[in-house]
N, C-alpha and C positions, 0 to 999 in steps of 0.2 A: 504494500500500500504506500502510495506516495503522499506525503503530508503537505507538499508544496509543488507548484508547477516546475517542470524541468525544461530548461531552455539552454541548448548547447550549440556551439558553432562547429562546422566541419573542422576536423583536425583535433578536436578535444580528446585528450587521453582519458580513457575510462578503465576501470577495473571490472573484470567480467567473471561471473560465477555461474555454475550450472544450477539446475533446479534444487539440488540438495545443498547449495551454497558452497560447493567445492570450488576453490579458486582456479580459474582456467587460464588466467594471464591478463596482460594489459592489451588494450586495443585502442583504435582510433576511430572516431565517428567519421563516416564517409561523406555526410552532408549535414546541413543545419537541421536541428530538431527542436520543436516547440510543442510540449504536451498540451498546451491550451489551443492550438490551431488544428481544427478538425481536418484540414487539407494536408497537414504534414504527414508524409508516408512513414511507415514503420522504420525506425532507424536501422541502418546497416553498420556493423562494427567489424573492422578488419583486425584480427588478432595478430600478435607478433609472429606467429607461425604461418601467416598468410591466409588462414581460414577466415571465411566471412560468415558471420552470424546475423540473423535478424534480431532486433531487440526483444521480440516476443519469444525467442528460443532460449533466453538466458536472463539472469539478473545482471544489471550493470549500473554503475554509478561513476560520475566523473571523479577522477583520481583526487582532485583538489578537495571535493566534498568528503571522500573516503578518509583522507588524512585528518580532516577536522573531527570526524567521528572517532577515529582511532585515538587522537589526542584526548578527547573528552572522556572516552572509556578508560584509557590508561590513567588519566588524572584522577578519576574516581577511585581506582584501586590504590593509588599512592596515598590517598587521604585516609584509607582504612587501615 
């Protein structure tokens, strides 16, 4: 579930996971994506190994956002 709209430009680095949340690797969005625009096609992601996935075939998050989440989670553990 997405709690806020996703808007990314072509070339954005993303972290990609399979349906069981196993890390598949890093990838690049192949075109602009805006979750609020009904005319935006499903995003295509090119993984480091050259494989291309559709956004509906995996879980993905911009790497910049993933780093923010990791820092927040790790910071919570440091405080306990």
